[in-house]
N, C-alpha and C positions, 0 to 999 in steps of 0.2 A: 504494499499500500505507499502511497505518496505520502508525505507528510502533510499534513494540514488537511484530510479531510475529514470530514462532518462522521463523527462518531454517533452523536446524540444532542439531540433539541428538546431543552426542556423548559416547556409551557406549562401558565399557569392552571387553564383547564386541566392537564394531566398530571397535577402535586396531588399526592398522596398528602392530607394534617397531620401531622404526629400528635401521639395523643394528647398535648399539651404547649403550648406557644407556639401556635399553630400562624403562620401569614394568612390571612384571610383574604377571601377571594374577593377582588372591586374590579368596577366594571367605571372606563371613562370611554365617556363619549364625543364624538366630536362634533361639528358644531353647525353643521347643514341636515337640516330634513331630506329624504330619509337618514337616520342619526347612524354614523359606524360606530358599535360597538368594537370595545378592546379589551377584552379581560388583562387584568395586572394582579401581581397578588401585593397585596398593601402589609411592610415591613414594618413592625412599629419601631421609633426613635427612641424609647428609653427601654424598651427590656428587649433580650434576643429570641427574637421568635423565628422560627426554621419551617422549612419545605421540604418531603422528601419527593423523589421519585422512584422509580420500577423501571429495570430496564433489562433484558436479556443482551448479550454482549454477540453484535452482530458478525458474521461469518467470516467479515473480509478482514477485520482487525489484526494486524500484526504481532499484538503485544508490545508495541510504543507506548508511552507517556501520553500524557491528555494535556494539553492548551483549551486554558478555558477565561470564558471573559463572558459578560451580560448588559442585555440592554435595559434600561430602565429609566426613570424619572422621579420626579418629587412632587409634591401637590402644595408648596410653598416656595420663598423666595430665599432660601439659606441656600448658597452656597459653599457649608461644610462640604468636608468628605463622607463618599460611603463606602462600608469598609460590608464585604460577603464573602463571606468562609464556606468555600465548598469541600465535603469530604465523601469520599468513595470507601463503600466496603461490598464486599465480595462474601455471596452467603452461598456459601459451598452445600456439597452432597452430604448430605445428613447433620446440617446445623438444628438446632430444637429452636426453631420460631420463636417461644415464649420465651426464651432464653433472654440476656442482654448479648445482645449482639453486638455490641462495643463500638457504636458509629461516633459517638462524642468521644472518642478516646480517640479516634482513628485521626492522621496526619490530616490537616488542612492545607489546602493553599489560601490565603488570605488577596483579592480583589479590590487596591483601593482605586476610586476613581474620587474626580471632582467634577460635580453638575455644571455646563455653561451658565453665563453669562444673565439673570434675569430668567431663571429655570423652571418656573412653575409649567408644570404638564409638558417639558421639550423631552424627547424620547434622547438617553443619555446611550454613546458607547462604549465600555470599558476599555480600558489598560485588557492584555492576557496578561496570565501567570501559567506557569506548567508544575504538574502533579505525576509524580515518576509510577512508573508501571506498579514498583514494588508497595508505594504509596498509598495504590489503588487498588491495593490484596492482591495481585499480582493477576490480574483476569487471564482469562483465553475466552476462544467464540464460545457461544452456550452457556456462562457462566452467568449467572444471575447477580447483577448487585441494586446497592438503594444509595443513591444519591442524596444528597443533606446540604443543604442552601441556609446559612443561619448570617442573619445580620448582625453585626458583632457591636453594640451599641458602645459598647467598654473606649472601643480605638476611632472609631467614629463619631465625625463632629457635624455632619448635618443634624438638622434640627425638626427638621420634615420628616411626612412619613416615605418609603420607599416606594415605587406602585413597579414592580419586575417585573417586565414582559418575557423577556426569554433568559435563557442561559447557555452558550455553544459551548462544544465541548469537542475538539476536535482530536484527533490522534496525531504524534508528534514524531 
């Protein structure tokens, strides 16, 4: 596989909310009738909220690392930085699904980005960061993954809600 081929696109409607502290599904609408509804996940500026996605690794995956970025905006005028942490775990054969899967202890990649000037409801493309194959649980084609995104309010300086439109994961 060539570098930077798309492996996963994490969209708001496909997110599985964790049991607690879940990002909320929200809708942004454009300004002309008939309106276009744009689904986003709304992450709090004051609490670490999470969203999970479940995927099977595609057959064309060659075992590389992952290059991760996100697209989103904010609902206010704050131009402070956003930080989204992404973790990936491999749910192996015979894993006890009711046990602690260890996602909160998995190695994360922190993707920090600053919104544009006058950021209200503007789509912003983040920078990219890389997560190694080993840090993602050393997946192979056919393996089941859980991917978690967390807004890290301890290092994030934006005072608005993050409106997450997408996380893009490429093979590196």
